[in-house]
DRENDO-1510 file (C-alpha; in Angstrom, 1 decimal, always signed):
<recs>
REC; n; res; u; v; w
REC; 1; MET; +144.8; +107.8; +143.3 .
REC; 2; ASN; +147.2; +109.5; +140.9 .
REC; 3; ASP; +149.0; +107.3; +138.4 .
REC; 4; TYR; +148.7; +108.4; +134.8 .
REC; 5; ARG; +149.8; +105.0; +133.5 .
REC; 6; GLY; +146.3; +103.5; +134.2 .
REC; 7; LEU; +144.9; +106.0; +131.6 .
REC; 8; LEU; +147.6; +105.2; +129.1 .
REC; 9; ILE; +146.8; +101.5; +129.5 .
REC; 10; LYS; +143.0; +102.1; +129.0 .
REC; 11; LYS; +143.7; +104.3; +125.8 .
REC; 12; GLN; +146.1; +101.7; +124.3 .
REC; 13; ARG; +143.8; +98.7; +125.1 .
REC; 14; LYS; +140.8; +100.3; +123.4 .
REC; 15; GLU; +142.8; +101.4; +120.4 .
REC; 16; LEU; +144.0; +97.7; +120.0 .
REC; 17; ASP; +140.4; +96.5; +120.7 .
REC; 18; ILE; +141.6; +94.1; +123.5 .
REC; 19; SER; +139.2; +93.1; +126.3 .
REC; 20; LEU; +139.8; +93.5; +130.0 .
REC; 21; GLU; +139.8; +89.7; +130.3 .
REC; 22; ALA; +142.3; +89.2; +127.5 .
REC; 23; LEU; +144.8; +91.9; +128.8 .
REC; 24; SER; +144.6; +90.9; +132.4 .
REC; 25; HIS; +145.1; +87.2; +131.8 .
REC; 26; GLY; +148.2; +86.0; +133.6 .
REC; 27; VAL; +148.8; +89.4; +135.2 .
REC; 28; CYS; +145.8; +90.3; +137.4 .
REC; 29; SER; +142.0; +89.9; +137.6 .
REC; 30; PRO; +139.8; +91.9; +135.1 .
REC; 31; SER; +138.3; +93.9; +138.1 .
REC; 32; TYR; +141.8; +94.8; +139.3 .
REC; 33; LEU; +142.8; +96.0; +135.8 .
REC; 34; SER; +139.5; +98.0; +135.6 .
REC; 35; LYS; +140.5; +99.8; +138.9 .
REC; 36; ILE; +144.0; +100.5; +137.6 .
REC; 37; GLU; +142.5; +102.0; +134.3 .
REC; 38; ASN; +139.9; +104.1; +136.2 .
REC; 39; ASN; +142.3; +105.5; +138.7 .
REC; 40; ILE; +140.8; +103.8; +141.7 .
REC; 41; LEU; +144.1; +102.1; +142.7 .
REC; 42; VAL; +147.8; +102.3; +141.9 .
REC; 43; ALA; +149.5; +98.9; +141.1 .
REC; 44; ASN; +153.1; +98.1; +141.7 .
REC; 45; ASP; +155.6; +98.6; +138.9 .
REC; 46; ASP; +155.8; +95.0; +137.9 .
REC; 47; ILE; +152.1; +94.9; +137.0 .
REC; 48; TYR; +152.5; +98.0; +134.9 .
REC; 49; ASN; +155.5; +96.7; +133.1 .
REC; 50; LEU; +153.7; +93.3; +132.3 .
REC; 51; LEU; +150.6; +95.2; +131.0 .
REC; 52; PHE; +152.8; +97.5; +129.0 .
REC; 53; LYS; +154.6; +94.6; +127.5 .
REC; 54; LYS; +151.4; +92.9; +126.4 .
REC; 55; LEU; +150.3; +96.2; +124.8 .
REC; 56; GLY; +153.6; +96.8; +123.1 .
REC; 57; ILE; +154.3; +100.0; +125.0 .
REC; 58; SER; +158.0; +100.6; +125.6 .
REC; 59; THR; +159.0; +101.3; +129.1 .
REC; 60; MET; +161.7; +103.7; +130.2 .
REC; 61; ASP; +165.0; +102.5; +131.8 .
REC; 62; THR; +164.7; +102.9; +135.6 .
REC; 63; ILE; +168.0; +104.7; +135.9 .
REC; 64; LYS; +167.0; +107.2; +133.2 .
REC; 65; GLU; +163.6; +107.6; +134.8 .
REC; 66; GLU; +165.2; +108.5; +138.2 .
REC; 67; LYS; +167.6; +110.9; +136.5 .
REC; 68; ILE; +164.5; +112.7; +134.9 .
REC; 69; LYS; +162.7; +112.7; +138.2 .
REC; 70; GLN; +165.7; +114.4; +139.8 .
REC; 71; MET; +165.8; +117.0; +137.0 .
REC; 72; LEU; +162.1; +117.7; +137.3 .
REC; 73; ASP; +162.4; +118.3; +141.1 .
REC; 74; LEU; +165.4; +120.6; +140.4 .
REC; 75; PHE; +163.5; +122.5; +137.8 .
REC; 76; PHE; +160.8; +123.5; +140.2 .
REC; 77; LYS; +163.3; +124.2; +142.9 .
REC; 78; TYR; +165.2; +126.6; +140.7 .
REC; 79; TYR; +162.0; +128.1; +139.2 .
REC; 80; MET; +160.6; +129.0; +142.7 .
REC; 81; SER; +163.9; +130.5; +143.9 .
REC; 82; SER; +164.5; +132.4; +140.6 .
REC; 83; ASP; +167.8; +130.5; +140.1 .
REC; 84; SER; +169.3; +131.0; +136.6 .
REC; 85; LYS; +170.3; +127.4; +136.4 .
REC; 86; VAL; +166.7; +126.7; +135.5 .
REC; 87; PHE; +167.4; +127.4; +131.8 .
REC; 88; LYS; +170.0; +124.7; +131.6 .
REC; 89; ILE; +167.5; +122.2; +133.2 .
REC; 90; ILE; +164.9; +123.2; +130.7 .
REC; 91; ASN; +167.1; +122.4; +127.8 .
REC; 92; GLU; +168.1; +119.0; +129.3 .
REC; 93; LEU; +164.5; +118.0; +130.1 .
REC; 94; LEU; +163.1; +118.9; +126.7 .
REC; 95; GLU; +165.4; +116.0; +125.3 .
REC; 96; TYR; +163.1; +113.5; +127.0 .
REC; 97; LYS; +159.8; +114.8; +125.8 .
REC; 98; ASP; +158.9; +111.7; +123.7 .
REC; 99; GLU; +160.3; +109.2; +126.2 .
REC; 100; VAL; +158.2; +110.2; +129.2 .
REC; 101; VAL; +154.8; +109.2; +127.6 .
REC; 102; SER; +154.9; +105.8; +129.1 .
REC; 103; SER; +156.4; +106.9; +132.5 .
REC; 104; TYR; +154.8; +107.6; +135.8 .
REC; 105; LEU; +156.5; +111.0; +135.5 .
REC; 106; PHE; +154.3; +112.0; +132.5 .
REC; 107; VAL; +152.0; +114.3; +134.5 .
REC; 108; GLN; +154.9; +116.1; +136.3 .
REC; 109; TYR; +156.5; +116.5; +133.0 .
REC; 110; GLN; +153.4; +118.2; +131.6 .
REC; 111; LEU; +153.5; +120.6; +134.6 .
REC; 112; PHE; +157.1; +121.3; +133.8 .
REC; 113; LEU; +156.2; +122.2; +130.1 .
REC; 114; LEU; +153.5; +124.4; +131.3 .
REC; 115; TYR; +155.9; +126.5; +133.5 .
REC; 116; ALA; +158.6; +126.4; +130.9 .
REC; 117; SER; +156.3; +127.6; +128.2 .
REC; 118; GLU; +156.3; +130.9; +130.0 .
REC; 119; MET; +160.0; +131.2; +129.3 .
REC; 120; ASN; +160.3; +129.4; +126.0 .
REC; 121; SER; +158.0; +130.4; +123.2 .
REC; 122; GLN; +158.7; +127.1; +121.3 .
REC; 123; ILE; +156.9; +125.0; +123.9 .
REC; 124; ASN; +153.2; +124.8; +122.9 .
REC; 125; ILE; +151.0; +123.6; +125.7 .
REC; 126; SER; +147.9; +125.2; +127.3 .
REC; 127; LEU; +146.6; +125.3; +130.8 .
REC; 128; ALA; +143.5; +123.3; +129.7 .
REC; 129; GLU; +145.7; +120.5; +128.3 .
REC; 130; VAL; +147.4; +120.1; +131.7 .
REC; 131; GLU; +144.2; +120.5; +133.7 .
REC; 132; ALA; +142.8; +117.4; +131.9 .
REC; 133; TYR; +145.3; +115.4; +134.1 .
REC; 134; TYR; +144.2; +117.0; +137.3 .
REC; 135; SER; +142.7; +113.8; +138.8 .
REC; 136; TYR; +146.0; +112.0; +138.2 .
REC; 137; MET; +148.1; +114.6; +140.1 .
REC; 138; ASP; +149.3; +114.2; +143.7 .
REC; 139; ASP; +148.8; +117.0; +146.2 .
REC; 140; SER; +152.2; +118.6; +145.3 .
REC; 141; GLN; +151.5; +118.6; +141.7 .
REC; 142; ARG; +148.0; +120.0; +142.2 .
REC; 143; GLU; +149.6; +122.8; +144.3 .
REC; 144; TYR; +152.0; +123.6; +141.5 .
REC; 145; LEU; +149.1; +123.7; +138.9 .
REC; 146; ASN; +147.1; +126.1; +141.2 .
REC; 147; LEU; +150.1; +128.3; +141.8 .
REC; 148; PHE; +150.5; +128.6; +138.0 .
REC; 149; ARG; +146.8; +129.6; +137.8 .
REC; 150; LEU; +147.5; +132.3; +140.5 .
REC; 151; SER; +149.8; +134.0; +138.1 .
REC; 152; SER; +148.8; +135.2; +134.7 .
REC; 153; GLY; +148.7; +131.9; +133.2 .
REC; 154; ASN; +149.5; +131.3; +129.5 .
REC; 155; ILE; +147.5; +132.5; +126.6 .
REC; 156; GLU; +145.4; +129.7; +125.2 .
REC; 157; LEU; +146.6; +128.2; +122.0 .
REC; 158; SER; +145.1; +129.1; +118.7 .
REC; 159; ASP; +145.8; +128.5; +115.0 .
REC; 160; ASN; +145.4; +132.2; +114.4 .
REC; 161; GLU; +148.8; +133.5; +113.3 .
REC; 162; GLU; +148.3; +136.8; +115.1 .
REC; 163; TRP; +147.6; +135.0; +118.4 .
REC; 164; ILE; +150.7; +132.8; +117.9 .
REC; 165; PHE; +152.8; +136.0; +117.3 .
REC; 166; ILE; +151.4; +137.6; +120.5 .
REC; 167; ARG; +152.0; +134.5; +122.5 .
REC; 168; ARG; +155.6; +134.3; +121.4 .
REC; 169; LEU; +156.1; +138.0; +122.4 .
REC; 170; LYS; +154.4; +137.3; +125.8 .
REC; 171; ALA; +156.7; +134.3; +126.4 .
REC; 172; LYS; +159.7; +136.6; +125.7 .
REC; 173; ALA; +158.3; +139.1; +128.1 .
REC; 174; ASN; +157.7; +136.5; +130.7 .
REC; 175; LEU; +161.3; +135.5; +130.3 .
REC; 176; TYR; +162.5; +139.1; +130.8 .
REC; 177; MET; +160.3; +139.3; +134.0 .
REC; 178; TYR; +161.8; +136.1; +135.4 .
REC; 179; GLN; +165.3; +137.4; +134.7 .
REC; 180; LYS; +164.3; +140.6; +136.6 .
REC; 181; ASN; +164.8; +142.7; +133.4 .
REC; 182; THR; +161.7; +144.7; +134.4 .
REC; 183; PHE; +161.8; +147.5; +131.9 .
REC; 184; ALA; +162.3; +145.2; +129.0 .
REC; 185; ALA; +159.4; +143.0; +130.2 .
REC; 186; TYR; +157.2; +146.0; +130.7 .
REC; 187; ASP; +157.8; +147.4; +127.1 .
REC; 188; LEU; +157.1; +144.0; +125.7 .
REC; 189; TYR; +153.9; +143.4; +127.6 .
REC; 190; LYS; +152.8; +146.9; +126.4 .
REC; 191; THR; +153.6; +145.8; +122.9 .
REC; 192; CYS; +151.5; +142.7; +123.4 .
REC; 193; LEU; +148.6; +144.7; +124.8 .
REC; 194; ASN; +148.5; +147.0; +121.8 .
REC; 195; TYR; +148.4; +144.0; +119.4 .
REC; 196; ALA; +145.7; +142.4; +121.5 .
REC; 197; ILE; +143.6; +145.6; +121.5 .
REC; 198; GLU; +144.0; +145.6; +117.7 .
REC; 199; LEU; +142.6; +142.0; +117.6 .
REC; 200; GLY; +139.7; +143.2; +119.8 .
REC; 201; ASN; +139.8; +139.9; +121.9 .
REC; 202; LYS; +138.8; +140.8; +125.5 .
REC; 203; LYS; +140.1; +137.7; +127.0 .
REC; 204; LEU; +143.5; +138.2; +125.6 .
REC; 205; ILE; +143.6; +141.9; +126.6 .
REC; 206; ALA; +142.6; +140.9; +130.2 .
REC; 207; GLU; +145.4; +138.2; +130.4 .
REC; 208; ILE; +148.0; +140.7; +129.3 .
REC; 209; LEU; +146.7; +143.4; +131.6 .
REC; 210; CYS; +147.0; +140.8; +134.4 .
REC; 211; SER; +150.7; +140.2; +133.4 .
REC; 212; LEU; +151.3; +144.0; +133.6 .
REC; 213; GLY; +149.6; +144.1; +137.0 .
REC; 214; TRP; +151.7; +141.3; +138.3 .
REC; 215; LEU; +154.9; +143.0; +137.1 .
REC; 216; CYS; +153.9; +146.3; +138.8 .
REC; 217; LEU; +153.0; +144.8; +142.1 .
REC; 218; ASP; +156.3; +145.4; +143.8 .
REC; 219; ILE; +157.2; +148.5; +141.7 .
REC; 220; ASP; +154.2; +150.8; +141.6 .
REC; 221; LEU; +151.1; +149.5; +143.4 .
REC; 222; ASN; +148.8; +152.2; +142.1 .
REC; 223; GLN; +149.8; +151.3; +138.5 .
REC; 224; ALA; +149.2; +147.6; +139.4 .
REC; 225; GLU; +145.7; +148.3; +140.7 .
REC; 226; LYS; +144.9; +150.1; +137.4 .
REC; 227; TYR; +146.0; +147.2; +135.3 .
REC; 228; TYR; +144.2; +144.6; +137.5 .
REC; 229; THR; +140.9; +146.5; +137.7 .
REC; 230; SER; +141.0; +147.0; +134.0 .
REC; 231; ALA; +141.5; +143.3; +133.5 .
REC; 232; ALA; +138.6; +142.5; +135.7 .
REC; 233; GLN; +136.4; +144.9; +133.6 .
REC; 234; TYR; +137.5; +143.2; +130.3 .
REC; 235; ASP; +136.9; +139.7; +131.5 .
REC; 236; SER; +135.1; +138.7; +134.6 .
REC; 237; GLN; +137.0; +135.4; +134.8 .
REC; 238; TYR; +140.1; +137.4; +135.8 .
REC; 239; ARG; +138.4; +139.2; +138.7 .
REC; 240; MET; +139.4; +136.4; +141.1 .
REC; 241; LEU; +143.0; +136.6; +140.1 .
REC; 242; ALA; +143.1; +140.4; +140.0 .
REC; 243; PHE; +141.4; +141.0; +143.4 .
REC; 244; PHE; +143.4; +138.3; +145.1 .
REC; 245; ASN; +146.8; +139.6; +143.9 .
REC; 246; LEU; +145.8; +143.2; +144.8 .
REC; 247; GLY; +144.4; +142.3; +148.2 .
REC; 248; ALA; +147.2; +140.0; +149.2 .
REC; 249; THR; +149.8; +142.7; +148.3 .
REC; 250; MET; +147.9; +145.7; +149.7 .
REC; 251; ILE; +147.6; +144.2; +153.2 .
REC; 252; GLN; +151.4; +144.3; +153.4 .
REC; 253; HIS; +151.4; +148.1; +153.3 .
REC; 254; LYS; +149.9; +150.2; +156.2 .
REC; 255; ASP; +148.6; +152.9; +154.1 .
REC; 256; CYS; +146.3; +150.6; +151.9 .
REC; 257; MET; +145.6; +147.7; +154.2 .
REC; 258; GLU; +141.8; +148.5; +154.4 .
REC; 259; LYS; +141.6; +148.8; +150.6 .
REC; 260; GLY; +143.4; +145.4; +150.3 .
REC; 261; ASN; +140.8; +143.9; +152.7 .
REC; 262; GLN; +137.9; +145.3; +150.5 .
REC; 263; TYR; +139.4; +143.7; +147.4 .
REC; 264; LEU; +139.8; +140.4; +149.1 .
REC; 265; LYS; +136.2; +140.5; +150.4 .
REC; 266; LYS; +134.8; +141.5; +147.0 .
REC; 267; GLY; +136.9; +138.8; +145.3 .
REC; 268; LEU; +135.9; +136.1; +147.7 .
REC; 269; LYS; +132.2; +137.0; +147.3 .
REC; 270; SER; +132.3; +136.4; +143.6 .
REC; 271; CYS; +134.8; +133.4; +143.8 .
REC; 272; THR; +133.6; +130.2; +142.2 .
REC; 273; ASP; +136.9; +128.3; +142.5 .
REC; 274; ASP; +137.6; +126.2; +145.7 .
REC; 275; PHE; +141.3; +126.6; +145.5 .
REC; 276; PHE; +141.1; +130.4; +145.2 .
REC; 277; ALA; +138.5; +130.5; +148.0 .
REC; 278; VAL; +141.0; +128.9; +150.3 .
REC; 279; LYS; +143.7; +131.3; +149.3 .
REC; 280; TYR; +141.4; +134.3; +149.8 .
REC; 281; LYS; +140.6; +133.1; +153.3 .
REC; 282; GLU; +144.3; +132.5; +154.1 .
REC; 283; VAL; +145.0; +136.2; +153.3 .
REC; 284; LEU; +142.0; +137.5; +155.1 .
REC; 285; PHE; +143.1; +135.5; +158.2 .
REC; 286; VAL; +146.6; +137.2; +158.1 .
REC; 287; TYR; +144.9; +140.5; +157.7 .
REC; 288; ALA; +142.8; +139.8; +160.8 .
REC; 289; ILE; +145.9; +138.9; +162.8 .
REC; 290; LEU; +147.7; +142.0; +161.6 .
REC; 291; LYS; +144.8; +144.1; +162.8 .
REC; 292; ASP; +144.7; +142.2; +166.1 .
REC; 293; ASN; +141.2; +141.1; +165.3 .
REC; 294; ILE; +141.4; +137.6; +166.9 .
REC; 295; SER; +137.7; +137.0; +167.0 .
REC; 296; ASP; +137.6; +137.3; +163.1 .
REC; 297; ALA; +140.8; +135.2; +162.8 .
REC; 298; LYS; +139.2; +132.4; +164.9 .
REC; 299; LYS; +136.1; +132.4; +162.6 .
REC; 300; ILE; +138.2; +132.3; +159.4 .
REC; 301; ILE; +140.5; +129.5; +160.5 .
REC; 302; LYS; +137.5; +127.2; +161.0 .
REC; 303; GLU; +137.2; +127.3; +157.1 .
REC; 304; LEU; +140.9; +126.6; +156.6 .
REC; 305; ASP; +141.1; +122.8; +157.1 .
REC; 306; ASP; +142.1; +122.4; +153.5 .
REC; 307; SER; +145.0; +124.9; +153.8 .
REC; 308; SER; +148.5; +123.6; +153.5 .
REC; 309; TYR; +149.5; +126.2; +156.1 .
REC; 310; ILE; +147.0; +125.4; +158.8 .
REC; 311; ASP; +149.8; +124.7; +161.3 .
REC; 312; VAL; +151.3; +128.2; +160.8 .
REC; 313; PHE; +147.9; +129.8; +161.1 .
REC; 314; SER; +147.1; +128.0; +164.2 .
REC; 315; MET; +150.4; +129.2; +165.8 .
REC; 316; MET; +149.4; +132.8; +164.9 .
REC; 317; LEU; +146.4; +132.6; +167.2 .
REC; 318; ASN; +148.6; +132.2; +170.2 .
REC; 319; GLU; +149.9; +135.1; +172.3 .
REC; 320; ASP; +153.5; +136.0; +171.6 .
REC; 321; TYR; +153.4; +133.7; +168.5 .
REC; 322; GLN; +156.3; +135.6; +166.9 .
REC; 323; LEU; +158.6; +134.2; +169.7 .
REC; 324; ASN; +157.6; +130.7; +168.8 .
REC; 325; VAL; +160.7; +128.9; +167.4 .
REC; 326; ASP; +158.4; +126.5; +165.5 .
REC; 327; TYR; +156.7; +129.5; +163.9 .
REC; 328; GLN; +160.0; +131.1; +163.0 .
REC; 329; ASN; +161.3; +127.8; +161.4 .
REC; 330; ARG; +158.1; +127.4; +159.4 .
REC; 331; LEU; +158.5; +130.9; +158.1 .
REC; 332; LYS; +162.1; +130.1; +157.0 .
REC; 333; GLU; +160.7; +127.2; +155.1 .
REC; 334; LEU; +157.9; +129.1; +153.5 .
REC; 335; LYS; +159.4; +132.4; +152.7 .
REC; 336; ASN; +159.9; +131.5; +149.1 .
REC; 337; ASP; +156.4; +130.0; +148.7 .
REC; 338; SER; +154.7; +133.5; +148.1 .
REC; 339; SER; +155.2; +137.2; +148.8 .
REC; 340; LEU; +152.8; +136.9; +151.7 .
REC; 341; PHE; +155.0; +134.5; +153.5 .
REC; 342; LYS; +158.1; +136.4; +152.7 .
REC; 343; PHE; +156.4; +139.5; +154.1 .
REC; 344; LEU; +155.5; +137.5; +157.3 .
REC; 345; PHE; +159.1; +136.3; +157.6 .
REC; 346; ILE; +160.6; +139.7; +157.3 .
REC; 347; LYS; +158.0; +141.1; +159.7 .
REC; 348; ASN; +159.0; +138.4; +162.2 .
REC; 349; CYS; +162.7; +139.2; +161.8 .
REC; 350; GLU; +162.0; +142.8; +162.4 .
REC; 351; TYR; +160.1; +141.9; +165.6 .
REC; 352; LEU; +162.9; +139.8; +166.9 .
REC; 353; HIS; +165.4; +142.5; +166.2 .
REC; 354; LYS; +163.3; +145.1; +167.9 .
REC; 355; TYR; +163.1; +143.0; +171.1 .
REC; 356; LYS; +166.5; +141.5; +170.7 .
REC; 357; GLU; +167.6; +141.9; +174.3 .
REC; 358; ILE; +164.5; +140.3; +175.6 .
REC; 359; CYS; +164.7; +137.4; +173.1 .
REC; 360; VAL; +168.3; +136.7; +173.8 .
REC; 361; ALA; +167.7; +136.8; +177.6 .
REC; 362; ASN; +165.0; +134.2; +177.1 .
REC; 363; ASP; +166.8; +132.1; +174.6 .
REC; 364; PHE; +164.3; +132.8; +171.9 .
REC; 365; ILE; +167.1; +133.7; +169.5 .
</recs>
């Protein structure tokens, strides 16, 4: 179940000191209301509206709600494809911040705020705040949250003025990075790092080192490795992130594939997060395929039942999988999901071009 409105009803009912029996009277049974409140079931909109009315909670106009839903979907679409139109969507969505509190869109809106906080220093929301709604998220929303965790994340909030200053600088650096203004982003991250070192907070230092590592991944892999390994030394919590990003990138380069494999194995060994564990195994599977180690790949795929990409990985076990039209189409869909799938898409295109005459003769392309 994943409807935040049940939690809102429960909070408001307790604040008003209304019993389950009193609130549910004329709407549903007390046991049914209890299940709504405890996220055991999702009711229809009519029941939510009746309960809201009895509790004095104002509801959002359906047309406006649908408009916000469309904008939220556009935000994530633009964000993932690095489309500059995302900035206009951010400004429009921020106008509805107070209105979405009673909407089923509330949790998705919190995710939007989390992502947008990396580009707008005026948005104050922490990863922990959004994680509190994890049980109310659907699969897609959980995936977005976990994807956010895969990047540097945002510096946790603090009343310390120096922390707030650094966070604002980091938000600006994130914005530069998103706009592909790499040098400006790098300089500002380095400034953040110097301030963090002055503060002496290891967690803060590790987070900014991870941001620098992320920025350098596609520019200078050796430098990225230095930043990520330093981050892992400053704070062990960042080891999972650092080793994953290094390993997933290094296996895409012939001269450091084995080193990438070692980072992945070390990271997985110390991994305590189920989501990260699956991500590690996905990349280790791809590594095994790239090395033509089918026996290892078959062992790893048995542990990938929870992967969103199990269909792709299953196809990769087949001989001549790169000629499979379904495989090609899935890579087209997934190429913007991560650098790994973009790499596989490009690699597949190179393969098809290399054997173009054979592929055309057999109607593969």
